[in-house]
C-alpha positions in Angstrom: 0.0 0.0 0.0 2.9 2.4 0.7 5.3 0.5 -1.6 8.8 1.2 -2.6 8.3 0.1 -6.2 5.3 1.1 -8.4 4.3 1.5 -12.0 3.6 5.0 -13.2 1.3 6.1 -16.1 1.2 9.7 -17.3 -0.6 11.6 -20.0 -0.1 15.2 -21.1 -0.9 17.5 -23.9 -0.6 21.2 -24.8 -0.9 23.6 -27.7 2.5 25.1 -28.6 1.2 27.6 -31.2 -2.0 29.0 -32.5 -2.9 31.5 -35.3 -6.2 32.8 -36.6 -6.8 34.3 -40.0 -9.9 35.9 -41.4 -10.6 34.8 -45.0 -13.5 34.9 -47.5 -16.0 32.0 -47.1 -15.7 31.1 -50.8 -14.4 32.6 -54.0 -18.0 33.1 -55.4 -19.2 35.0 -52.3 -15.9 37.0 -52.1 -15.4 39.3 -49.1 -19.1 39.6 -48.3 -19.0 36.6 -46.0 -15.8 35.9 -44.0 -14.8 33.2 -41.5 -12.0 32.8 -39.0 -9.7 29.9 -39.8 -7.8 28.8 -36.6 -4.7 26.7 -36.9 -3.4 25.0 -33.8 -0.1 23.2 -33.3 -0.5 20.6 -30.5 1.5 17.9 -28.7 0.4 14.8 -26.8 2.5 12.3 -24.7 1.6 9.1 -23.0 4.2 7.4 -20.8 4.7 4.5 -18.4 7.6 3.1 -16.4 8.8 2.1 -12.9 9.0 4.5 -9.9 10.9 4.1 -6.7 9.4 5.9 -3.7 10.5 6.3 -0.1 7.8 4.5 1.9 5.5 6.2 4.5 5.9 9.7 5.7 4.5 13.2 5.3 6.7 13.8 2.3 7.6 10.9 0.0 10.5 11.6 -2.5 10.6 9.5 -5.7 12.7 8.8 -8.8 11.2 7.4 -12.0 12.1 6.4 -15.5 10.0 5.3 -18.4 9.1 5.2 -22.1 6.8 7.6 -23.9 5.0 7.9 -27.2 4.9 11.5 -28.5 2.4 12.8 -31.1 2.8 16.2 -32.8 -0.1 17.5 -34.9 -1.2 20.7 -36.7 -4.9 21.2 -37.6 -7.0 23.9 -38.9 -10.7 24.6 -38.2 -13.5 27.0 -39.1 -16.0 27.6 -36.4 -19.1 29.6 -35.7 -21.6 27.5 -37.7 -25.0 26.7 -36.3 -25.7 22.9 -36.0 -29.1 21.4 -36.5 -29.7 21.3 -32.7 -29.0 25.0 -32.4 -25.5 24.7 -31.0 -22.2 25.9 -32.4 -20.4 23.6 -34.8 -17.0 23.6 -36.5 -15.3 22.0 -39.4 -11.6 20.9 -39.2 -8.8 19.0 -40.8 -5.4 17.8 -39.8 -2.7 19.5 -41.9 0.3 17.6 -40.7 1.3 15.1 -38.0 4.1 12.9 -36.9 5.0 10.6 -33.9 8.2 9.5 -32.1 9.3 8.0 -28.8 11.1 9.3 -25.8 13.0 8.0 -22.7 12.0 9.7 -19.5 14.0 10.5 -16.3 12.3 12.2 -13.4 11.9 12.8 -9.8 9.8 14.7 -7.2 7.9 14.4 -4.0 4.3 13.3 -3.1 2.5 14.5 -0.1 -0.3 12.2 1.0 -3.6 14.1 1.4 -6.5 11.6 2.1 -6.9 7.9 1.3 -5.4 7.1 -2.1 -5.0 10.8 -3.2 -1.6 12.7 -2.9 -0.2 16.0 -4.1 2.5 15.3 -6.7 5.3 17.8 -7.6 8.2 17.0 -9.7 10.2 17.4 -12.9 10.7 15.1 -15.9 13.1 15.2 -18.7 11.8 13.6 -21.9 14.7 12.7 -24.3 12.5 12.7 -27.5 13.4 11.1 -30.8 13.5 12.6 -34.3 10.2 14.0 -35.5 8.8 16.4 -38.1 6.4 19.2 -36.9 5.1 22.6 -37.9 5.6 25.9 -36.0 3.4 28.9 -36.2 3.5 30.2 -39.8 4.5 26.7 -41.1 1.6 26.6 -43.5 1.6 28.8 -46.6 -1.7 29.4 -48.5 -1.1 29.4 -52.2 -3.2 31.5 -54.7 -4.7 28.3 -56.3 -6.2 27.3 -53.0 -3.7 24.6 -52.1 -1.3 24.8 -49.1 2.4 24.3 -48.7 3.7 23.0 -45.4 7.2 23.7 -44.2 8.0 21.2 -41.4 11.0 21.2 -39.2 12.8 17.9 -38.6 14.6 17.8 -35.2 15.0 15.9 -32.0 12.2 16.6 -29.5 13.7 16.8 -26.0 11.7 18.7 -23.4 11.3 19.3 -19.6 8.0 19.0 -17.7 7.5 20.7 -14.4 4.5 19.4 -12.7 2.1 20.1 -9.8 -0.8 17.7 -9.8 -2.9 15.1 -8.1 -1.7 11.5 -7.9 -4.2 8.7 -7.4 -2.9 5.3 -6.3 -4.8 2.4 -7.7 -5.6 0.2 -4.7 -4.1 -3.3 -4.6 -5.5 -5.7 -2.0 -4.1 -9.2 -2.5 -5.3 -12.2 -0.4 -1.6 -13.4 -0.5 1.0 -11.9 1.7 3.8 -10.1 -0.1 6.9 -8.1 1.0 6.1 -4.6 2.1 8.5 -3.0 -0.4 6.4 -4.5 -3.3 2.8 -4.1 -2.1 
């Protein structure tokens, strides 16, 4: 229950760039009807790996490592339409995406709050692999209506500083096991 060794799962995501352009709805209507096209560059990561934690106490330091899948994506959407049920609707498309892996090294402290919930603060270094992705301004609109994308191709290392809530998945085994594992 207050084990030394555990398995950690993390998920994170954020937008690292956004731009909005006002453009004509269509060539036939011209500038009489305009819409906002919003392009968002986003990033998602899911990771898992072992964690070593100092057993019971008011502050529990930990070290962890793991593997992660990283997804980078750029999509554009047009919003502000009325749907058949009266709500707002949007239309969108993915302009560019790529994926890679990362190795993670991290550490921090957890402070037990109540039951299976703890406050978690820490830092993690993700040593990301090679990936292609777009930055703000990475899509060029051509006069014929097509687009040209200008991706960067680099390694994807990054640091995560976190303050969050940690929820321990209870494990109640009918068999006795060493305290450092259960």
